[in-house]
Every structure is written in C-alpha cells, then in structure tokens.
C-alpha positions in Angstrom: -31.3 -39.3 58.5 -31.1 -40.4 54.8 -34.0 -42.6 53.8 -33.0 -43.9 50.3 -35.5 -46.8 50.2 -38.6 -44.6 50.6 -37.1 -42.3 48.0 -37.4 -44.9 45.3 -40.9 -46.2 46.2 -42.6 -44.3 43.3 -40.2 -46.0 40.9 -40.9 -49.4 42.5 -44.7 -48.8 42.2 -44.3 -47.9 38.6 -42.3 -51.1 37.9 -44.7 -53.3 39.9 -47.1 -53.3 36.9 -46.0 -56.2 34.6 -46.9 -54.2 31.4 -44.8 -51.2 32.5 -42.0 -53.5 33.5 -42.1 -55.1 30.1 -42.0 -51.7 28.4 -39.0 -50.6 30.5 -37.2 -53.9 29.5 -37.8 -53.0 25.9 -36.6 -49.5 26.3 -33.4 -50.6 27.9 -32.4 -52.2 24.5 -34.5 -50.3 21.9 -32.5 -51.4 18.8 -33.2 -55.1 19.6 -36.9 -54.6 20.4 -38.1 -51.9 17.9 -37.6 -51.4 14.3 -36.0 -48.3 12.9 -38.1 -45.2 13.0 -38.8 -42.5 10.4 -38.2 -39.7 13.0 -36.0 -39.8 15.9 -33.1 -42.2 16.7 -34.0 -45.1 18.9 -31.1 -44.6 21.2 -30.6 -40.9 21.2 -34.2 -39.7 21.0 -36.1 -42.7 22.4 -38.9 -44.8 21.0 -42.1 -43.3 19.6 -45.2 -44.1 21.7 -46.7 -45.5 18.5 -44.0 -48.1 18.2 -44.5 -49.0 21.8 -48.2 -49.3 21.2 -47.6 -51.5 18.1 -45.4 -53.9 20.2 -48.0 -54.3 22.9 -51.6 -55.6 22.8 -52.7 -52.4 24.5 -54.5 -49.3 23.1 -52.5 -46.1 22.5 -54.3 -44.3 25.4 -53.4 -47.1 27.8 -49.8 -47.1 26.6 -49.7 -43.3 27.0 -51.0 -43.7 30.6 -48.3 -46.3 31.4 -45.6 -44.0 29.9 -46.8 -41.0 31.9 -46.6 -43.0 35.1 -43.0 -44.2 34.2 -42.2 -40.5 33.4 -43.6 -39.3 36.7 -41.6 -41.9 38.6 -38.5 -40.6 36.8 -37.8 -43.8 35.1 -38.0 -42.5 31.5 -37.5 -39.2 29.8 -39.8 -37.9 27.1 -39.1 -35.8 24.0 -41.7 -34.4 21.5 -40.6 -34.7 17.9 -43.2 -33.4 15.4 -46.6 -34.7 16.6 -45.1 -37.7 18.5 -43.8 -38.3 22.0 -40.5 -40.4 22.2 -39.5 -42.1 25.4 -36.2 -43.6 26.6 -35.1 -45.2 29.8 -33.3 -43.0 32.2 -30.4 -44.9 33.0 -29.2 -42.7 35.8 -32.5 -43.3 37.6 -32.2 -47.1 37.2 -28.6 -46.8 38.5 -29.8 -45.0 41.5 -32.3 -47.7 42.3 -29.5 -50.3 41.9 -27.2 -48.3 44.3 -30.0 -47.9 46.9 -30.5 -51.7 47.0 -26.7 -52.3 47.0 -26.3 -50.0 50.0 -29.1 -51.6 51.7 -27.6 -55.0 51.1 -24.3 -53.8 52.5 -25.9 -52.5 55.6 -27.9 -55.6 56.1 -24.8 -57.9 55.8 -22.9 -55.6 58.1 -25.6 -55.9 60.8 -25.4 -59.7 60.9 
C-alpha cells in the first residue's frame, strides 16, 4: 500500500519551524528577496548562506543548521562555490508535497 502522507513527514517537520518556513518563502523567489551576488546566480545556483544570514536576525551557525535541516528533508539543494554554500528551493520536492495533499483531498472528497 502506498503511504504518501508519511513519506512527506520530514518535509513537513522542517517547514513547521517559522524561521525555516520564512527562508523557504524567500528562496522561492530569490530575485525579489535577495540582492545580486558576486558569485553565483540567484536563480541558477541559489542563494549564498551569507545572504540568507544577512536577511535574518539569526547567527550564521543557526542559519547553517536550518539549511542543513531543509536539505536533509529534501526541500533545498546545495551547491558549493568557492568557500560558500548556495541553497535553492527544490521545486520538484515542493510539487510532490502539493500532489500528495491534492491526492489526499481527492480521496477524502470521494469517500464522502
């Protein structure tokens, strides 16, 4: 039996933190929320962890911890350029979450 809802629990846990949810929101539209970067394209390569830190009131180690959790949940991808790590939203993962809830809603409405 396919269990899609339990499959996305790690992603939902990662997004349950308001700070991580805010960072994800920013990463979904990086050109609006972040200034141009010296290294790496905001859309193609992602956003430098330093830029994410600058936008938050958090320390760099805290932001790094949040980003590692989002990465482990499969919500972002990371890429190292020079000495920095760049993160971008994994749109396929977010689409998967949306599909799981869409399918659950269809099953729920069919059952009534």
